[in-house]
C-alpha positions in Angstrom: 25.4 -3.6 -6.9 27.9 -1.2 -5.5 27.7 2.2 -3.9 30.3 4.9 -4.0 31.5 6.8 -1.0 29.8 9.9 -2.5 26.6 8.0 -2.8 26.8 6.9 0.8 27.4 10.5 2.0 24.4 11.7 0.0 22.1 9.0 1.2 23.1 9.2 4.9 23.8 6.3 7.1 20.3 4.9 6.9 19.9 5.7 3.2 22.3 3.0 2.2 20.3 0.0 3.6 21.3 -3.2 1.8 22.4 -1.3 -1.4 25.6 -0.3 0.3 26.2 -3.4 2.4 28.7 -6.0 1.2 27.2 -8.9 3.0 23.7 -10.2 2.3 22.3 -12.1 5.4 20.1 -15.2 4.9 19.1 -17.0 8.1 17.2 -20.3 7.9 14.9 -21.1 10.8 13.9 -24.6 11.9 10.3 -25.4 10.6 8.1 -28.2 11.6 7.4 -29.4 8.1 10.9 -29.5 6.9 11.7 -28.3 3.3 13.0 -31.4 1.6 10.4 -31.4 -1.2 11.2 -27.8 -2.1 14.9 -27.6 -1.1 16.2 -27.4 -4.6 14.1 -24.2 -5.2 15.5 -22.3 -2.2 18.9 -21.2 -3.8 17.0 -19.6 -6.7 14.6 -17.9 -4.3 17.4 -16.6 -2.1 19.2 -15.3 -5.2 16.1 -13.4 -6.2 15.4 -12.0 -2.8 19.0 -10.6 -2.6 18.5 -9.0 -6.0 15.1 -7.7 -5.1 16.1 -6.3 -1.7 19.1 -4.5 -3.2 16.9 -3.1 -6.0 14.3 -1.9 -3.6 16.7 -0.8 -0.9 15.0 -3.0 1.7 16.5 -3.1 5.2 15.3 -6.6 6.2 12.7 -9.1 5.4 10.9 -12.1 7.0 9.4 -14.8 4.7 7.4 -17.9 5.4 6.1 -20.5 2.9 3.5 -23.2 3.5 1.5 -25.8 1.7 -1.5 -27.8 2.8 0.6 -30.2 4.8 2.8 -27.9 6.9 4.8 -24.7 7.2 7.7 -25.5 4.8 10.1 -22.7 5.3 10.8 -19.7 7.6 13.7 -17.6 6.5 14.9 -14.1 7.3 17.0 -11.7 5.2 19.0 -8.6 5.8 19.0 -6.4 8.8 16.7 -6.0 11.8 18.8 -3.1 13.0 20.6 -1.1 10.3 22.8 0.9 12.6 24.1 -2.2 14.4 23.9 -4.3 11.2 22.1 -7.0 13.3 20.3 -9.6 11.3 16.5 -10.1 11.4 15.4 -12.8 13.9 12.7 -15.2 13.1 11.0 -14.6 16.4 10.6 -10.9 15.9 7.1 -9.4 15.2 6.3 -7.7 12.0 3.1 -5.5 11.6 1.0 -7.1 8.9 -1.2 -4.1 8.2 -4.2 -4.6 6.1 -3.8 -8.3 6.0 -5.6 -8.0 9.3 -8.8 -7.3 7.3 -8.9 -11.0 6.3 -8.8 -12.0 10.0 -11.7 -9.6 10.8 -13.7 -11.0 7.9 -13.1 -14.6 9.1 -14.3 -13.7 12.6 -17.4 -12.2 11.2 -18.0 -15.3 9.1 -17.7 -17.4 12.3 -20.4 -15.2 13.9 -22.6 -15.7 10.8 -22.1 -19.5 11.1 -23.3 -19.1 14.7 -26.5 -17.2 13.5 -25.4 -13.9 15.0 -24.9 -12.0 11.8 -26.8 -11.5 8.5 -24.4 -10.0 5.8 -27.3 -8.7 3.8 -28.8 -6.6 6.7 -28.1 -2.9 6.8 -25.1 -2.2 9.0 -27.1 0.4 10.9 -29.4 -2.3 12.2 -26.5 -3.5 14.2 -24.7 -0.1 14.8 -27.5 2.5 14.9 -24.9 5.2 16.0 -23.1 5.0 12.7 -23.8 8.3 10.9 -24.1 8.0 7.2 -25.3 10.7 4.8 -26.6 8.8 1.7 -29.3 9.3 -1.0 -29.0 5.6 -1.9 -30.1 2.3 -0.7 -29.0 1.1 2.8 -25.4 0.0 3.2 -25.1 -3.6 4.3 -22.4 -5.5 6.1 -21.6 -7.2 2.8 -20.9 -3.8 1.3 -18.4 -2.9 4.0 -16.7 -6.3 3.8 -16.2 -5.9 0.0 -15.2 -2.2 0.1 -18.3 -1.4 -2.1 -20.2 0.8 0.3 -19.4 4.1 -1.5 -18.1 5.6 1.7 -14.7 7.2 2.2 -11.9 5.4 3.9 -9.5 8.1 4.9 -11.4 9.6 7.8 -12.1 8.3 11.3 -15.1 6.3 12.4 -16.0 8.9 14.9 -15.3 12.3 13.3 -14.1 15.4 15.2 -17.4 17.2 14.6 -20.2 15.1 16.1 -22.7 16.6 13.6 -20.7 15.2 10.7 -21.7 12.0 8.8 -19.9 9.7 6.5 -20.8 10.9 3.0 -21.7 8.3 0.4 -20.4 9.0 -3.1 -22.5 6.5 -5.0 -24.9 3.6 -4.5 -23.6 0.6 -2.5 -22.5 -2.4 -4.4 -21.7 -0.5 -7.6 -18.0 0.1 -7.3 -14.9 -0.8 -5.3 -13.2 1.9 -3.2 -10.8 0.7 -0.5 -11.9 1.9 2.9 -9.9 1.5 6.1 -12.5 3.4 8.1 -15.2 1.0 7.3 -13.0 -2.0 8.4 -12.6 -0.2 11.6 -16.4 -0.2 11.8 -16.4 -3.9 11.1 -14.0 -4.5 14.0 -16.5 -2.7 16.2 -19.3 -4.8 14.8 -17.5 -8.0 15.7 -17.1 -6.7 19.2 -20.8 -5.8 19.5 -21.8 -9.2 18.3 -19.3 -11.3 20.2 -19.0 -9.2 23.4 -15.2 -9.2 23.4 -13.2 -6.3 22.0 -11.4 -7.0 18.8 -8.0 -8.0 20.1 -9.3 -10.5 22.6 -11.8 -11.7 20.0 -9.1 -12.3 17.4 -6.9 -14.1 19.9 -9.6 -16.5 21.1 -11.4 -17.0 17.7 -8.4 -17.2 15.4 -5.0 -17.1 17.0 -5.6 -20.0 19.4 -7.2 -22.4 17.0 -4.5 -21.6 14.4 -1.7 -22.0 16.9 -0.5 -18.4 16.4 0.6 -18.2 20.0 3.6 -15.8 19.5 1.6 -13.2 17.6 -0.2 -10.2 19.0 -3.7 -9.0 18.0 -3.1 -5.4 19.0 -0.1 -3.1 18.4 0.8 -1.3 21.6 3.8 0.0 23.5 3.8 -3.3 25.5 5.1 -5.2 22.5 7.5 -2.7 21.1 10.6 -4.6 22.4 9.3 -7.7 20.4 8.9 -5.8 17.2 11.8 -5.8 14.7 13.4 -2.3 14.5 11.6 -0.5 11.7 12.1 2.4 9.4 10.3 5.2 7.5 11.4 7.9 5.0 13.4 10.7 6.6 11.4 13.2 4.5 7.8 12.0 4.7 6.1 15.0 3.0 7.3 14.3 -0.6 7.7 11.4 -3.1 10.2 8.8 -1.8 13.0 7.8 -4.1 14.2 4.2 -3.9 17.6 5.2 -2.5 16.1 7.8 -0.2 17.3 8.3 3.4 15.5 6.3 6.1 15.2 6.9 9.8 13.8 4.8 12.7 10.1 5.1 12.7 8.0 6.2 15.7 6.0 3.6 17.5 2.3 3.4 16.7 -0.7 2.0 18.5 -3.5 0.2 16.7 -6.3 -2.0 17.9 -8.7 -1.4 15.0 -10.0 -3.7 12.2 -8.1 -1.9 9.4 -4.7 -3.2 10.7 -3.8 -4.2 14.2 -1.9 -7.5 14.1 1.8 -8.0 14.7 2.9 -11.6 13.8 5.9 -13.8 13.6 6.6 -15.5 10.2 6.0 -19.0 11.6 2.6 -18.0 12.9 1.7 -16.5 9.5 2.7 -19.8 8.0 -0.1 -21.5 10.1 -2.5 -18.9 8.6 -1.3 -19.7 5.1 -1.8 -23.4 5.7 -5.4 -22.8 6.8 -6.1 -20.8 3.7 -4.5 -23.4 1.4 -6.8 -25.9 3.1 -9.9 -23.8 2.4 -10.6 -23.0 6.0 -9.8 -26.5 7.4 -7.5 -27.0 10.4 -5.5 -30.2 11.3 -8.5 -30.9 13.5 -11.8 -29.3 12.6 -12.4 -26.1 10.7 -11.8 -22.4 11.4 -14.8 -21.5 9.4 -17.5 -23.5 7.6 -17.2 -24.6 4.0 -20.0 -22.2 3.1 -18.2 -19.4 5.0 -14.9 -20.0 3.3 -16.7 -20.0 -0.1 -18.2 -16.6 0.7 -14.8 -15.4 1.9 -13.1 -16.4 -1.3 -15.8 -15.5 -3.8 -14.9 -12.6 -6.2 -17.8 -10.3 -5.2 -16.7 -7.1 -6.8 -14.2 -6.0 -9.4 -11.2 -4.5 -7.5 -8.6 -3.4 -10.1 -6.7 -1.4 -7.4 -5.2 -4.9 -6.9 -4.4 -5.2 -10.6 -6.2 -5.8 -13.9 -9.0 -8.3 -13.5 -8.6 -8.6 -9.7 -11.7 -8.9 -7.5 -12.4 -8.7 -3.8 -13.9 -11.2 -1.5 -14.4 -10.7 2.2 -11.2 -9.0 3.5 -9.1 -10.6 0.7 -8.4 -10.0 -2.9 -9.4 -12.8 -5.3 -7.3 -13.2 -8.4 -6.1 -15.7 -11.0 -2.4 -16.6 -11.5 -1.5 -18.8 -14.4 -5.1 -20.2 -14.5 -5.2 -20.9 -10.7 -7.3 -19.2 -8.0 -5.2 -16.9 -5.9 -6.1 -15.2 -2.6 -3.9 -12.3 -1.9 -3.6 -9.1 0.1 -1.0 -6.5 1.0 -0.4 -4.6 4.1 1.2 -1.2 4.6 1.9 0.3 8.0 3.8 3.4 9.0 7.1 1.4 8.9 6.2 -2.0 7.4 5.2 -3.5 4.0 3.8 -6.9 3.7 2.4 -9.3 1.1 0.4 -12.5 1.3 -0.6 -14.8 -1.5 -2.1 -18.3 -1.5 -2.8 -20.5 -4.6 -5.8 -22.3 -3.2 -6.0 -24.7 -6.2 -2.4 -26.0 -5.8 -2.4 -25.4 -2.1 0.7 -23.4 -1.6 1.2 -19.9 -0.2 3.7 -17.3 1.1 3.9 -14.3 3.3 6.7 -11.7 3.3 7.2 -8.5 5.3 9.8 -5.7 5.1 10.7 -3.6 8.1 10.3 -0.2 6.3 7.7 1.8 4.5 9.0 2.7 1.1 5.9 2.7 -1.0 6.0 -0.8 -2.5 4.9 -4.2 -1.3 7.0 -7.4 -1.6 4.6 -9.1 -4.0 7.3 -10.2 -6.5 9.1 -12.2 -3.8 5.9 -14.1 -2.7 4.8 -14.7 -6.3 8.2 -16.1 -7.4 8.3 -18.3 -4.3 4.9 -19.8 -5.2 6.0 -20.4 -8.8 9.0 -22.2 -7.5 7.0 -24.4 -5.1 4.5 -25.3 -7.8 7.4 -26.3 -10.2 8.8 -28.6 -7.5 5.4 -30.2 -6.9 5.0 -30.9 -10.6 8.6 -32.0 -11.1 9.2 -29.4 -13.9 12.1 -27.0 -14.5 12.3 -24.1 -12.1 11.1 -20.7 -13.5 13.7 -18.2 -14.4 14.5 -15.5 -11.8 12.6 -12.2 -12.5 14.7 -9.4 -14.0 16.3 -6.8 -11.8 14.4 -3.5 -11.3 16.8 -0.6 -11.3 14.7 2.5 -10.7 17.1 4.6 -12.8 16.6 2.4 -15.8 14.1 3.9 -18.3 13.8 1.6 -21.3 11.9 4.3 -23.3 14.0 7.2 -22.1 14.2 8.8 -25.6 10.4 9.3 -25.5 10.7 11.8 -22.7 13.8 13.7 -23.9 13.3 17.2 -25.2 12.9 20.9 -24.3 9.6 21.9 -22.7 8.5 25.5 -22.5 6.2 27.2 -19.9 3.5 29.1 -21.8 3.6 32.9 -21.1 7.0 32.6 -19.6 10.7 32.4 -20.6 11.1 29.3 -18.4 12.1 26.1 -20.1 12.7 22.6 -18.8 15.3 20.4 -20.5 15.0 16.6 -20.2 18.0 14.6 -21.5 18.2 10.9 -22.3 21.5 9.0 -22.0 21.0 5.4 -23.1 18.4 4.1 -20.6 18.9 6.9 -18.1 16.9 10.1 -17.9 18.0 13.4 -16.5 16.5 16.9 -15.9 18.8 19.8 -16.3 18.8 22.1 -13.3 21.2 25.1 -13.1 23.4 23.6 -15.8 23.8 20.2 -14.1 22.1 16.9 -15.0 19.9 15.5 -12.2 18.9 11.8 -12.6 15.2 11.0 -12.7 14.0 7.8 -10.9 10.9 5.9 -12.0 7.9 5.9 -9.7 5.1 3.3 -9.7 3.3 5.1 -12.6 5.1 4.6 -15.9 5.3 8.3 -16.8 6.1 9.8 -13.3 9.6 10.4 -12.0 11.3 11.9 -8.9 14.6 13.8 -8.8 16.8 13.5 -5.7 17.7 17.2 -5.5 16.6 19.5 -2.6 15.2 22.1 -5.1 13.2 19.5 -7.1 12.1 16.7 -4.7 8.8 18.1 -3.3 6.9 17.0 -6.4 7.1 14.3 -9.0 7.8 15.1 -12.7 4.6 13.9 -14.5 4.7 13.5 -18.2 1.6 13.7 -20.3 0.9 12.0 -23.7 -0.6 13.6 -26.8 -3.4 11.0 -26.5 -3.9 10.2 -22.8 -5.8 7.1 -23.7 -2.9 5.8 -25.8 0.1 5.0 -23.6 2.4 4.8 -26.7 1.5 8.2 -28.1 4.1 11.0 -28.1 5.0 12.7 -24.9 3.6 16.2 -25.2 3.9 17.9 -21.8 5.4 17.7 -18.3 4.3 19.1 -15.0 6.1 19.6 -11.7 3.7 20.6 -8.9 1.8 23.6 -10.3 4.4 24.3 -13.0 3.4 23.2 -16.5 5.6 22.9 -19.6 4.5 22.1 -23.2 6.5 20.1 -25.7 6.6 20.1 -29.4 3.9 17.4 -29.7 1.4 19.4 -27.6 -1.5 20.9 -29.5 -4.1 21.8 -26.9 -4.9 25.1 -25.1 -2.2 27.1 -23.4 -4.4 29.2 -21.1 -6.7 27.9 -18.5 -9.3 29.9 -16.5 -10.3 29.0 -12.9 -12.1 30.7 -10.0 -9.8 33.3 -8.4 -10.9 32.0 -5.0 -8.9 28.8 -5.6 -5.7 30.7 -5.2 -6.4 30.8 -1.5 -6.4 27.0 -1.3 -2.8 26.6 -2.7 -0.4 25.5 -0.1 1.1 22.8 2.1 -1.2 21.1 4.6 -0.2 18.7 7.4 -1.5 16.5 10.1 0.8 14.9 12.7 -1.1 11.6 12.4 1.2 9.6 10.1 -1.8 8.0 8.5 -2.8 11.4 7.2 0.5 13.2 6.8 1.1 16.0 4.3 -0.5 17.2 1.1 0.4 20.1 -1.2 -2.4 21.8 -3.1 -1.5 23.4 -6.4 -3.4 24.8 -9.4 -2.3 23.0 -12.6 -3.8 23.7 -16.0 -6.8 25.4 -14.4 -7.5 22.5 -12.0 -6.9 22.1 -8.2 -4.5 19.2 -7.6 -3.2 17.3 -4.6 0.6 16.9 -4.8 0.3 17.8 -8.5 -1.0 14.4 -9.4 -4.6 13.9 -8.0 -7.2 16.2 -9.6 -9.9 17.7 -7.4 -13.4 18.2 -8.8 -15.8 20.7 -7.3 -19.0 19.2 -6.0 -21.1 21.8 -4.1 -19.1 23.1 -1.1 -16.5 20.3 -1.3 -14.1 18.8 -3.8 -14.0 15.1 -4.9 -10.6 13.3 -5.5 -10.7 12.2 -9.1 -7.6 10.1 -9.6 -10.3 7.5 -10.5 -14.0 8.0 -11.0 -14.9 5.8 -8.0 -12.8 7.5 -5.4 -15.1 8.3 -2.5 -12.7 10.6 -0.7 -13.4 14.4 -0.5 -11.8 17.6 0.6 -13.4 20.7 2.1 -11.4 23.9 2.6 -11.9 25.9 5.7 -11.0 29.3 7.1 -9.4 32.0 4.9 -7.1 34.5 6.6 -5.2 37.2 4.6 -6.1 35.4 1.4 -4.8 31.9 2.5 -6.7 28.9 3.6 -5.5 27.8 7.1 -7.3 24.4 7.4 -8.7 21.7 5.2 -10.5 18.4 5.8 -9.8 15.2 4.0 -12.9 12.9 4.5 -13.3 14.2 8.0 -9.6 14.4 9.0 -8.2 17.9 9.6 -5.0 19.2 8.1 -3.5 22.6 8.9 -1.6 25.0 6.7 2.2 25.0 6.9 3.6 28.6 6.6 6.8 27.4 5.0 6.8 26.5 1.3 
């Protein structure tokens, strides 16, 4: 892949990342297990990683692979400092994000092995200060561990208003809804039961037995010099395009159960080896056999992790080619990580990228596991996965056409050129780049980049049906295949809620509220459903998050709350 000088100028110095660099850096680290058994697979893996990092515009990556016997490979790719073009070092710390949840779960399983915890007891028996507003049965520790409590995950454990409670959306145990806040509660629970705060507890109970002696159980300013330099989108209040500009991220502090670990790749290799051995260590066990079985049991359907995926205790439980797979991803303000372990074959991998760009490096870890399994069986290596160019749209012709805004003279022209898709703006073609959802695209143009272009099908339940409409924020255009209503009524009071809301906490960030086809929407993509004096997020029926709009001044709402976190209106558009 090459990048023109014009592309570099448009992207900015940090927008280029690997895509514009001529040299791809691969640095092998010495590993205790050696890599002789798998050595023939590494060139194929390195080739795919180069392709993947260029496709995804990744700055740098650390990768470790283990089997039941040893850590088999530690390798780094790309840049640990884009400006200086310095390669990633194997001893640098990467924040592993939500993979921390599996560590918290294992600590709680140890406490259960010691008779200090009953997973089926209501959590308020242990933490009576936890305020929950629920019309349903009590929420147990098991429900929190499996993200099936019915409680939101976007707010804080201790909300700004001491009179507020965490609001249950449905009965516990019925559905999966990922909740960072409730894993923060579990970290506090571990502290209450053990007597040591979570970082010290994790170091003593897990890091030391595993030999993770170079990792840190809390992210603080004290370790910033040991962290690899890390990056975030330059424009954080809008959809991020793959070739978007990056900037160095601000430091964060975290000591909570949702994500507080910063680790080296080699240390994560020791963790992989333990998981591949079903909780066993070279001497003794980290957790009992019964505890590991509970950890790795598919307790609840969790299709946020993919079709058919389930969730155990702090870890997703899935099947890959007929084998049981434990996996989790981790997203921090400026890191993206992926962990996968085939616990039947006994091989696993962990990868982390030093930027937050909206994806997780799952394809790298999955391909590495496939290669290792092939070498263990003595069969041909699997083919390298295909490249993923975000500007390539195989079915581009389906979206092409002229779309009209009802009741207006405005039109939106979408043009297909082979496998490329463009929107016409002021007479010029602006390329559209695929986002994670198949029918959503982003345009890298300052007048168009605040919202995604979201295409709708004639039959929303049939992905192959004709494209009938397209929206961009609150703007809606109908195509020739559209046959539904063209006018939509909604309460006039909703107009006051339309606007841009922001919180300086990077975990909350920005949202833009629009009215689209008679519905309130977040960022033009997440519908809001009125429920009494609040609105439920309805991107899926089991989303437990909620929004409540606050003070109205001169016809505009100045503050809103997302599951307890406050956001304030931005006067600019």
